[in-house]
C-alpha positions as CSV (number, residue, x, y, z in Angstrom):
1,M,0.0,0.0,0.0
2,G,2.9,2.4,0.8
3,T,4.4,1.8,-2.6
4,A,1.1,2.4,-4.4
5,K,0.7,5.7,-2.7
6,R,4.1,6.8,-3.6
7,E,3.5,5.8,-7.2
8,R,0.3,7.9,-7.2
9,Q,2.1,10.9,-5.7
10,K,4.8,10.5,-8.3
11,A,2.3,10.3,-11.1
12,G,0.4,13.3,-9.8
13,H,3.6,15.3,-9.6
14,Q,4.5,14.4,-13.1
15,A,1.1,15.4,-14.4
16,R,1.4,18.8,-12.7
17,L,4.8,19.2,-14.4
18,N,3.4,18.3,-17.7
19,V,0.6,20.9,-17.3
20,E,3.0,23.6,-16.2
21,R,5.3,22.8,-19.1
22,S,2.3,22.9,-21.5
23,M,1.2,26.2,-20.2
24,A,4.7,27.6,-20.4
25,R,5.0,26.5,-24.1
26,R,1.6,28.1,-24.8
27,D,2.6,31.4,-23.1
28,Q,5.9,31.4,-25.1
29,R,3.9,30.9,-28.4
30,R,1.6,33.7,-27.5
31,R,4.5,36.0,-26.8
32,R,6.1,35.2,-30.2
33,L,2.8,35.7,-31.9
34,F,2.3,39.1,-30.2
35,S,5.9,40.1,-31.2
36,I,5.3,39.2,-34.9
37,V,2.0,41.0,-35.0
38,G,3.4,44.0,-33.2
39,A,6.3,44.2,-35.7
40,A,3.9,43.9,-38.6
41,V,1.8,46.7,-37.3
42,I,4.8,48.9,-36.9
43,L,6.0,48.2,-40.4
44,V,2.5,49.0,-41.8
45,A,2.3,52.2,-39.9
46,A,5.8,53.3,-41.0
47,A,4.9,52.6,-44.6
48,A,1.7,54.6,-44.3
49,L,3.6,57.5,-42.7
50,F,6.3,57.5,-45.5
51,T,3.6,57.5,-48.2
52,A,1.8,60.4,-46.5
53,L,5.0,62.4,-46.2
54,S,5.9,61.7,-49.9
55,K,2.5,63.0,-51.0
56,N,2.7,66.1,-48.9
57,S,6.2,66.8,-50.3
58,S,5.0,66.4,-53.9
59,T,2.0,68.6,-53.3
60,S,4.2,71.3,-51.7
61,T,6.6,71.2,-54.7
62,T,3.8,71.4,-57.2
63,A,2.2,74.3,-55.3
64,A,5.5,76.2,-55.2
65,T,6.0,75.6,-58.9
66,T,2.5,76.8,-59.7
67,T,3.0,79.9,-57.6
68,T,6.3,80.7,-59.4
69,T,4.6,80.3,-62.8
70,V,1.7,82.6,-61.9
71,D,4.1,85.2,-60.5
72,A,6.2,85.0,-63.7
73,T,3.1,85.4,-65.8
74,S,1.9,88.3,-63.7
75,T,5.3,90.0,-64.1
76,T,5.1,89.6,-67.9
77,V,1.6,90.9,-68.2
78,S,2.1,93.9,-65.9
79,T,5.3,95.1,-67.7
80,P,4.6,98.9,-68.0
81,K,4.6,100.6,-71.4
82,L,7.1,103.4,-72.2
83,P,5.8,106.7,-70.8
84,S,4.6,109.2,-73.4
85,A,7.2,111.6,-74.8
86,A,4.6,114.3,-75.3
87,G,5.9,117.7,-74.1
88,K,9.4,116.5,-73.5
89,P,12.3,118.5,-75.1
90,C,14.9,117.0,-77.4
91,V,18.1,116.1,-75.7
92,D,21.6,115.6,-77.0
93,F,22.8,112.3,-78.4
94,N,24.0,110.1,-75.5
95,D,24.5,106.6,-77.0
96,T,27.2,104.6,-78.6
97,L,27.4,104.7,-82.4
98,P,27.6,101.4,-84.2
99,A,30.7,100.9,-86.3
100,G,30.6,103.0,-89.5
101,A,27.5,105.0,-88.5
102,P,27.5,108.7,-88.9
103,A,27.2,111.3,-86.1
104,V,23.6,112.2,-85.3
105,I,22.8,115.9,-85.1
106,M,20.1,116.5,-82.4
107,P,17.8,119.5,-82.3
108,V,18.3,120.1,-78.6
109,G,15.4,121.9,-76.9
110,E,12.0,122.4,-78.3
111,V,10.7,119.6,-80.5
112,P,10.0,120.7,-84.2
113,K,6.3,120.4,-85.0
114,S,6.7,119.8,-88.7
115,L,9.0,117.5,-90.8
116,V,12.6,118.8,-91.1
117,V,14.6,117.6,-94.1
118,Q,18.3,118.5,-94.4
119,D,20.9,117.3,-96.9
120,L,24.2,116.6,-95.1
121,V,25.8,115.3,-98.2
122,T,24.4,115.9,-101.7
123,G,24.3,112.8,-103.9
124,V,24.6,112.4,-107.6
125,G,22.1,110.8,-110.0
126,T,18.4,110.2,-110.4
127,P,16.5,111.5,-107.3
128,V,14.1,109.4,-105.4
129,A,10.5,109.5,-106.6
130,K,7.4,109.0,-104.4
131,A,6.7,105.4,-105.6
132,D,10.3,104.3,-105.7
133,S,12.0,101.4,-103.8
134,V,15.1,102.5,-102.0
135,T,18.2,100.8,-100.5
136,V,19.6,102.7,-97.5
137,N,21.7,102.6,-94.4
138,Y,20.1,104.5,-91.5
139,I,20.3,105.2,-87.8
140,G,17.3,106.3,-85.7
141,V,17.3,108.1,-82.4
142,S,14.5,109.0,-80.0
143,C,14.4,112.8,-79.5
144,S,13.4,112.8,-75.8
145,T,16.1,110.3,-74.7
146,G,19.0,110.7,-77.2
147,K,19.1,106.9,-77.5
148,I,19.4,104.8,-80.6
149,F,16.2,102.7,-81.2
150,D,17.2,101.2,-84.6
151,S,20.2,101.1,-87.0
152,S,21.1,99.2,-90.2
153,W,24.8,99.8,-89.3
154,T,24.3,97.4,-86.3
155,S,23.8,94.5,-88.7
156,G,26.3,95.9,-91.2
157,K,23.9,95.6,-94.2
158,P,21.7,98.2,-96.0
159,V,17.9,97.7,-96.1
160,T,15.6,97.8,-99.1
161,F,12.0,98.8,-98.9
162,P,9.3,100.6,-100.9
163,L,8.4,104.1,-99.9
164,N,4.7,103.3,-99.9
165,Q,5.2,100.9,-96.9
166,V,6.9,103.1,-94.4
167,I,6.0,105.9,-92.0
168,S,5.0,109.2,-93.6
169,G,8.2,110.9,-92.4
170,W,10.2,108.6,-94.6
171,S,7.9,108.5,-97.6
172,Q,7.9,112.3,-97.6
173,G,11.4,113.0,-96.4
174,L,13.4,110.8,-98.8
175,V,11.7,112.1,-102.0
176,G,14.2,114.0,-104.1
177,M,17.3,112.5,-102.4
178,Q,20.1,111.3,-104.7
179,P,22.2,108.2,-104.5
180,N,25.3,108.5,-102.3
181,G,23.7,111.3,-100.5
182,R,23.2,111.7,-96.7
183,R,20.1,113.2,-95.2
184,L,18.9,114.3,-91.8
185,L,15.2,113.7,-91.0
186,I,13.5,115.2,-87.9
187,I,10.0,113.5,-87.8
188,P,7.2,114.7,-85.5
189,P,5.0,112.1,-83.9
190,D,2.1,112.5,-86.3
191,L,4.4,111.5,-89.2
192,G,6.0,108.7,-87.1
193,Y,4.3,106.3,-84.7
194,G,1.9,108.8,-83.2
195,S,0.3,108.3,-79.8
196,T,0.8,104.5,-79.8
197,G,4.5,104.3,-80.3
198,Q,6.2,101.0,-81.3
199,G,8.6,98.7,-79.6
200,N,11.2,100.8,-77.8
201,I,9.8,104.0,-79.4
202,A,7.6,105.8,-76.8
203,P,4.2,107.2,-77.7
204,D,4.3,110.8,-79.0
205,E,8.0,110.5,-79.7
206,S,9.7,112.7,-82.3
207,L,12.3,110.7,-84.3
208,I,15.7,111.7,-85.6
209,F,17.1,109.8,-88.6
210,V,20.3,110.1,-90.5
211,V,19.9,108.2,-93.8
212,D,22.5,107.3,-96.5
213,L,20.9,106.5,-99.9
214,V,22.7,103.6,-101.6
215,S,20.4,103.3,-104.6
216,T,16.8,103.8,-105.8
217,A,14.6,101.9,-108.2
218,A,11.6,103.1,-110.2
219,S,9.2,100.3,-109.1
220,A,8.5,99.4,-105.5
221,T,9.5,95.9,-104.3
222,P,8.8,94.2,-101.0
223,G,11.3,94.9,-98.3
224,T,11.9,95.8,-94.6
225,T,10.2,98.7,-92.9
226,P,12.6,100.6,-90.5
227,N,11.3,100.8,-86.9
């Protein structure tokens, strides 16, 4: 009987050990499972955060680019026009002459109100007629600034154009000029570009031209209009 009791005690003790070991293994499996799940959750959260930050960065960059474009467009649109030269006196020439260009005589002071035509060098040969096409070298200066706004000497080549396709100051002022001659034209606004101006020529600007006539032809041919 004593032996049987000890055997029962031993069996009971072993059973308890088995239960405890089973519970320990179960707890260990739970801890591993929790660790794996926790790591997975952290990875998913990190990926979501990275994606969100990337989208925000992209949106910010796009917004900055759009703002810059709008600002640039606004600057272009709001570029002010040249102020009117109406009432301003003529000033002396204060620019750099292109190579080969002649000196420009400026009527300093009050602006002439009518076309002024002055031969600086008298040419020889058939004079220019109203419907002719002419080949010339020229330099143009704004009266109120003393600055060059156009010159064929800059490109080094004369320009050919029909007199019926230019400003009135040219179509009137070159008539009678002879080849190899040089002529000064002082053109009031109403015979130039008037109250609108053009390019770097201000509204109501009087224009000063020195023109060298290379040749003239009896019939007008398409060409380039001086600015």
